[in-house]
VMD Tcl script that draws the C-alpha trace (Angstrom):
set ca {
  {-51.00 29.74 -52.08}
  {-53.65 28.08 -49.96}
  {-54.25 29.47 -46.45}
  {-52.56 27.66 -43.57}
  {-54.90 26.76 -40.73}
  {-53.33 27.69 -37.40}
  {-54.14 26.94 -33.78}
  {-52.99 28.71 -30.63}
  {-52.47 26.57 -27.53}
  {-52.34 28.74 -24.41}
  {-54.00 32.15 -24.61}
  {-52.17 34.24 -22.05}
  {-50.22 37.34 -23.05}
  {-47.90 35.45 -25.42}
  {-50.78 33.59 -27.02}
  {-52.43 36.93 -27.74}
  {-49.15 38.26 -29.20}
  {-48.91 35.24 -31.53}
  {-52.52 35.70 -32.59}
  {-52.04 39.37 -33.39}
  {-48.85 38.55 -35.29}
  {-50.74 36.09 -37.50}
  {-53.42 38.70 -38.14}
  {-50.82 41.26 -39.23}
  {-48.71 39.00 -41.47}
  {-50.84 39.58 -44.54}
  {-50.41 43.37 -44.12}
  {-46.62 43.24 -44.12}
  {-45.92 40.08 -46.14}
  {-48.66 39.79 -48.81}
  {-46.74 37.13 -50.77}
  {-46.84 34.62 -47.91}
  {-49.62 32.09 -47.29}
  {-52.49 33.57 -45.30}
  {-52.74 32.16 -41.76}
  {-56.34 31.25 -40.94}
  {-57.27 31.26 -37.23}
  {-58.83 27.82 -36.93}
  {-58.76 27.06 -33.20}
  {-57.66 28.26 -29.78}
  {-57.21 26.11 -26.67}
  {-56.83 27.21 -23.05}
  {-57.88 25.41 -19.88}
  {-58.80 28.59 -17.97}
  {-62.62 28.66 -18.06}
  {-63.92 31.20 -20.55}
  {-60.55 32.36 -21.84}
  {-60.58 30.44 -25.14}
  {-64.21 31.31 -25.87}
  {-63.52 34.97 -25.20}
  {-60.50 34.86 -27.52}
  {-62.58 33.26 -30.26}
  {-65.18 36.00 -29.97}
  {-62.69 38.89 -29.87}
  {-59.95 37.67 -32.22}
  {-61.86 35.59 -34.75}
  {-60.97 31.95 -34.08}
  {-63.41 29.50 -35.65}
  {-63.23 27.06 -32.72}
  {-62.52 27.33 -28.99}
  {-61.81 24.52 -26.53}
  {-60.50 23.95 -23.01}
  {-58.76 20.71 -24.07}
  {-55.79 21.10 -26.41}
  {-55.83 17.36 -27.16}
  {-59.09 17.87 -29.03}
  {-57.06 19.68 -31.70}
  {-54.68 16.80 -32.45}
  {-57.00 15.22 -35.00}
  {-58.46 18.42 -36.44}
  {-57.76 18.24 -40.20}
  {-58.10 22.02 -40.59}
  {-54.93 22.67 -38.58}
  {-51.57 22.73 -40.35}
  {-49.56 24.81 -37.89}
  {-49.66 25.27 -34.12}
  {-48.37 27.99 -31.81}
  {-47.51 26.62 -28.38}
  {-47.58 29.49 -25.90}
  {-48.50 27.59 -22.74}
  {-46.31 27.50 -19.58}
  {-42.92 25.80 -19.87}
  {-43.84 22.51 -18.22}
  {-46.39 21.82 -20.97}
  {-44.05 22.43 -23.92}
  {-42.71 18.89 -24.10}
  {-46.05 17.07 -23.95}
  {-47.79 19.45 -26.32}
  {-44.87 19.82 -28.69}
  {-44.23 16.10 -28.95}
  {-47.93 15.34 -29.47}
  {-48.43 17.87 -32.26}
  {-45.05 17.11 -33.86}
  {-46.01 13.44 -34.04}
  {-49.00 14.40 -36.20}
  {-46.71 16.18 -38.68}
  {-47.85 19.70 -37.73}
  {-45.51 22.65 -38.04}
  {-44.76 24.29 -34.69}
  {-44.04 27.83 -33.55}
  {-43.09 27.24 -29.94}
  {-41.99 29.74 -27.35}
  {-38.63 29.49 -25.68}
  {-37.24 27.80 -23.66}
  {-39.08 24.78 -25.19}
  {-39.70 22.81 -22.02}
  {-37.89 22.54 -18.73}
  {-34.63 21.14 -20.08}
  {-32.59 20.28 -23.14}
  {-34.04 16.77 -22.90}
  {-37.55 18.21 -23.20}
  {-36.58 20.08 -26.37}
  {-34.94 16.98 -27.85}
  {-38.15 15.01 -27.27}
  {-40.03 17.07 -29.87}
  {-39.64 15.11 -33.08}
  {-41.66 15.13 -36.26}
  {-41.69 15.87 -39.96}
  {-42.94 19.44 -39.59}
  {-40.88 22.61 -39.28}
  {-40.22 24.05 -35.80}
  {-39.65 27.77 -35.21}
  {-38.59 28.91 -31.72}
  {-39.51 32.26 -30.17}
  {-36.10 33.94 -29.97}
  {-37.51 37.25 -31.12}
  {-34.74 39.70 -30.19}
  {-32.41 38.42 -32.92}
  {-34.95 39.74 -35.47}
  {-34.56 43.43 -34.58}
  {-33.22 45.11 -37.75}
  {-30.54 46.92 -35.72}
  {-29.37 43.54 -34.39}
  {-29.26 42.22 -37.94}
  {-27.21 45.29 -38.91}
  {-24.82 44.48 -36.05}
  {-24.53 40.90 -37.26}
  {-23.68 42.06 -40.78}
  {-21.03 44.46 -39.44}
  {-19.49 41.72 -37.33}
  {-19.44 39.28 -40.26}
  {-17.71 41.86 -42.46}
  {-15.06 42.65 -39.84}
  {-16.45 46.12 -39.21}
  {-14.98 46.33 -35.69}
  {-12.10 43.95 -36.26}
  {-11.68 40.78 -34.22}
  {-14.05 40.58 -31.26}
  {-12.12 40.68 -27.98}
  {-14.81 40.88 -25.31}
  {-18.53 41.53 -24.97}
  {-21.32 41.96 -22.45}
  {-24.94 40.87 -22.90}
  {-27.46 41.94 -20.26}
  {-31.15 41.15 -19.79}
  {-32.18 43.08 -16.70}
  {-35.82 43.51 -15.69}
  {-37.88 44.26 -12.59}
  {-41.06 42.34 -13.45}
  {-40.60 40.29 -10.25}
  {-38.88 42.91 -8.08}
  {-41.92 43.40 -5.83}
  {-41.89 40.80 -3.00}
  {-45.70 40.73 -3.08}
  {-45.77 39.50 -6.69}
  {-47.67 36.22 -6.79}
  {-45.91 32.86 -6.74}
  {-46.93 31.88 -10.26}
  {-45.70 28.87 -12.24}
  {-42.60 30.84 -13.23}
  {-41.19 30.54 -9.69}
  {-41.78 26.78 -9.29}
  {-39.26 24.33 -10.71}
  {-41.76 21.65 -11.68}
  {-43.71 24.15 -13.80}
  {-41.14 26.74 -14.88}
  {-37.88 24.81 -14.63}
  {-35.08 27.28 -14.06}
  {-36.03 30.87 -13.25}
  {-34.46 33.81 -15.04}
  {-32.03 31.39 -16.73}
  {-34.78 29.87 -18.84}
  {-36.75 33.08 -19.16}
  {-34.35 35.91 -20.05}
  {-31.13 33.86 -20.07}
  {-32.36 31.84 -23.03}
  {-32.69 35.04 -25.05}
  {-29.24 36.24 -23.97}
  {-27.56 32.97 -24.96}
  {-29.34 32.98 -28.31}
  {-28.14 36.52 -29.02}
  {-24.56 35.55 -28.17}
  {-24.72 32.62 -30.57}
  {-26.50 34.61 -33.29}
  {-24.01 37.49 -33.22}
  {-20.70 35.95 -32.17}
  {-20.94 32.25 -32.96}
  {-21.03 29.03 -31.00}
  {-20.25 29.16 -27.28}
  {-17.16 27.06 -26.66}
  {-16.98 27.10 -22.87}
  {-18.72 28.25 -19.71}
  {-15.77 29.46 -17.62}
  {-17.61 30.52 -14.45}
  {-21.13 31.25 -13.25}
  {-23.17 32.28 -10.25}
  {-26.89 32.44 -9.42}
  {-28.98 33.90 -6.60}
  {-32.54 34.02 -5.33}
  {-33.00 37.40 -3.68}
  {-36.71 37.06 -2.84}
  {-36.96 33.57 -1.33}
  {-40.70 33.54 -0.52}
  {-43.76 34.90 -2.33}
  {-47.52 34.82 -1.70}
  {-49.58 32.32 -3.68}
  {-52.16 33.72 -6.12}
  {-55.88 33.57 -5.44}
  {-56.72 32.32 -8.94}
  {-55.56 32.22 -12.55}
  {-53.00 34.89 -13.41}
  {-52.24 36.64 -16.70}
  {-49.02 38.41 -15.75}
  {-47.40 39.50 -12.50}
  {-50.34 40.21 -10.22}
  {-50.09 40.66 -6.48}
  {-50.46 37.47 -4.44}
  {-52.97 37.32 -1.62}
  {-52.36 33.87 -0.14}
  {-49.77 32.46 2.26}
  {-46.04 32.72 1.56}
  {-44.35 29.79 -0.19}
  {-40.77 29.09 -1.24}
  {-39.42 30.33 -4.58}
  {-37.73 27.32 -6.19}
  {-35.52 28.87 -8.87}
  {-33.11 31.75 -9.39}
  {-33.82 35.49 -9.64}
  {-30.41 36.40 -11.08}
  {-27.45 34.86 -12.83}
  {-24.17 35.88 -14.39}
  {-21.71 33.83 -16.41}
  {-18.38 34.20 -18.15}
  {-18.28 32.50 -21.53}
  {-15.71 31.95 -24.24}
  {-16.58 32.25 -27.91}
  {-13.42 31.51 -29.80}
  {-10.83 33.91 -28.38}
  {-13.49 36.34 -27.15}
  {-14.55 36.63 -23.51}
  {-18.27 37.22 -23.03}
  {-20.13 38.20 -19.86}
  {-23.86 37.41 -19.69}
  {-26.09 38.69 -16.90}
  {-29.85 38.52 -16.37}
  {-32.20 39.44 -13.55}
  {-35.95 39.47 -13.00}
  {-35.68 41.47 -9.75}
  {-33.43 44.39 -10.81}
  {-35.51 47.21 -9.30}
  {-35.70 50.18 -11.66}
  {-34.51 48.19 -14.68}
  {-37.43 47.84 -17.07}
  {-36.54 45.68 -20.04}
  {-32.91 46.77 -20.05}
  {-31.91 44.26 -22.69}
  {-28.93 44.64 -24.96}
  {-25.23 44.20 -25.59}
  {-21.87 45.87 -26.04}
  {-19.39 44.10 -28.30}
  {-15.77 45.27 -28.36}
  {-13.39 44.52 -31.20}
  {-9.85 45.44 -32.10}
  {-11.13 48.33 -34.24}
  {-14.31 49.51 -32.50}
  {-17.42 48.76 -30.47}
  {-21.08 47.99 -31.21}
  {-23.85 48.44 -28.66}
  {-27.62 48.05 -28.72}
  {-30.42 48.75 -26.25}
  {-33.78 47.06 -26.85}
  {-35.54 50.15 -25.50}
  {-34.10 52.06 -28.48}
  {-34.70 49.13 -30.76}
  {-34.01 50.74 -34.13}
  {-30.72 52.34 -33.05}
  {-27.28 50.73 -33.19}
  {-24.34 52.55 -31.61}
  {-21.11 52.18 -33.60}
  {-18.16 53.63 -31.67}
  {-20.73 55.59 -29.67}
  {-22.42 57.13 -32.73}
  {-26.07 56.26 -33.37}
  {-26.86 54.61 -36.70}
  {-30.52 53.88 -37.39}
  {-31.74 50.66 -38.92}
  {-33.30 51.10 -42.32}
  {-34.07 49.36 -45.62}
  {-31.64 46.51 -46.15}
  {-31.36 45.70 -42.45}
  {-33.19 42.46 -41.67}
  {-36.92 42.77 -42.27}
  {-37.13 46.54 -41.79}
  {-38.52 47.25 -45.28}
  {-41.63 45.19 -44.57}
  {-42.60 47.75 -41.93}
  {-41.10 51.18 -42.66}
  {-39.82 53.09 -45.74}
  {-36.81 54.90 -44.28}
  {-34.33 54.93 -41.37}
  {-35.19 56.39 -38.00}
  {-38.82 55.23 -37.78}
  {-39.17 53.21 -34.60}
  {-40.31 49.60 -34.56}
  {-41.91 47.69 -31.69}
  {-41.76 44.41 -29.79}
  {-44.94 43.26 -31.53}
  {-43.27 43.91 -34.89}
  {-40.58 41.39 -33.93}
  {-43.27 38.76 -33.41}
  {-44.79 39.59 -36.81}
  {-41.33 38.98 -38.32}
  {-41.18 35.69 -36.42}
  {-44.61 34.65 -37.70}
  {-43.58 35.54 -41.26}
  {-40.36 33.51 -41.03}
  {-42.38 30.58 -39.68}
  {-44.83 30.75 -42.58}
  {-41.99 31.22 -45.08}
  {-40.29 28.11 -43.72}
  {-43.49 26.13 -44.24}
  {-44.07 27.49 -47.75}
  {-40.50 26.96 -48.95}
  {-39.70 23.78 -47.04}
  {-36.50 25.35 -45.70}
  {-35.82 26.91 -42.29}
  {-35.81 30.67 -41.78}
  {-34.97 32.02 -38.34}
  {-34.27 30.11 -35.11}
  {-35.13 26.40 -35.10}
  {-35.35 23.58 -32.57}
  {-31.59 22.95 -32.59}
  {-31.09 26.55 -31.41}
  {-33.37 25.92 -28.44}
  {-31.56 22.67 -27.62}
  {-28.15 24.33 -27.70}
  {-29.34 27.29 -25.61}
  {-30.75 24.87 -23.03}
  {-27.46 22.94 -22.93}
  {-25.50 26.14 -22.25}
  {-27.96 27.21 -19.54}
  {-27.73 23.81 -17.86}
  {-23.94 24.11 -17.87}
  {-24.22 27.59 -16.32}
  {-26.51 26.23 -13.59}
  {-24.12 23.34 -12.89}
  {-21.14 25.73 -12.69}
  {-23.03 27.90 -10.23}
  {-23.88 24.91 -8.01}
  {-20.21 23.83 -8.03}
  {-19.26 27.25 -6.64}
  {-21.61 27.04 -3.65}
}
mol new
graphics top color blue
foreach p $ca { graphics top sphere $p radius 0.5 }
foreach p [lrange $ca 0 end-1] q [lrange $ca 1 end] { graphics top cylinder $p $q radius 0.2 }
display resetview
């Protein structure tokens, strides 16, 4: 198969993760088309040129629009901040390019719906690809724990727990949209849908902003640096919780970006009439079945592409390699593999309902 020319738009941490995933695809999935790093775009001075020199892109630019007419590009990764997803996604989709776009795909469900084109769209819901999560899904589908009665999904982190963390775009509604709802909540909702099925109702919800003011940054940021400027208002939520119904099951979802001491505490516990499944992202290859650890192995999701036998740990970056491979497979076969645009739209609709429920309770 001919190589697929790819471009990365937005070269922060996630842009680097996408780039590295493309570079590793041929090592783990030799039968797939080879992704060729054609171009990188980032408006921070020097960042794109540095990425081209270090990572091997053929072209670097500060203007992503310059890539719209580049005939070498067949697929585009959009890893820029949320407020740019709609404009970039719609523009590249209109040219027929295939898109790998990070969640939450814009600031709203309307933003996600605005991305229309003939190309395939993969969305960055990476946690569903963990082989242990795929094992859990298979067990649930086969009735391994009976009928699901209730479940809890939590995405707790402390990346913003320090009050001196800079007021980046993530904390401003016009740039980030919702706060932890769109960031970690989107992943939580996708996992609920992937494992249990469609969400039928948002019963109740609440949100809170525990750190209402943060210092502005002194320049471009790459993560969660300390702010040095004056304090400004945080415009979106630090925490949320919601009670959902999925069929007859009751599901609690909670996420926080300011849970001090909780570092990437992401996972779930699913109770059924005959047992319980639980998973902790920090022990990614381990699924607890009735409290007993069972390790992911060959036959569980994409595990075999990385390791030969159970018990060998996988990493976050491996999940993005799986995502890149599913994206390329979708392009090669003309059929979707993994989460698609409709998954992002539905997740955004649920999150908007959660936000509305929370406002009604105030």
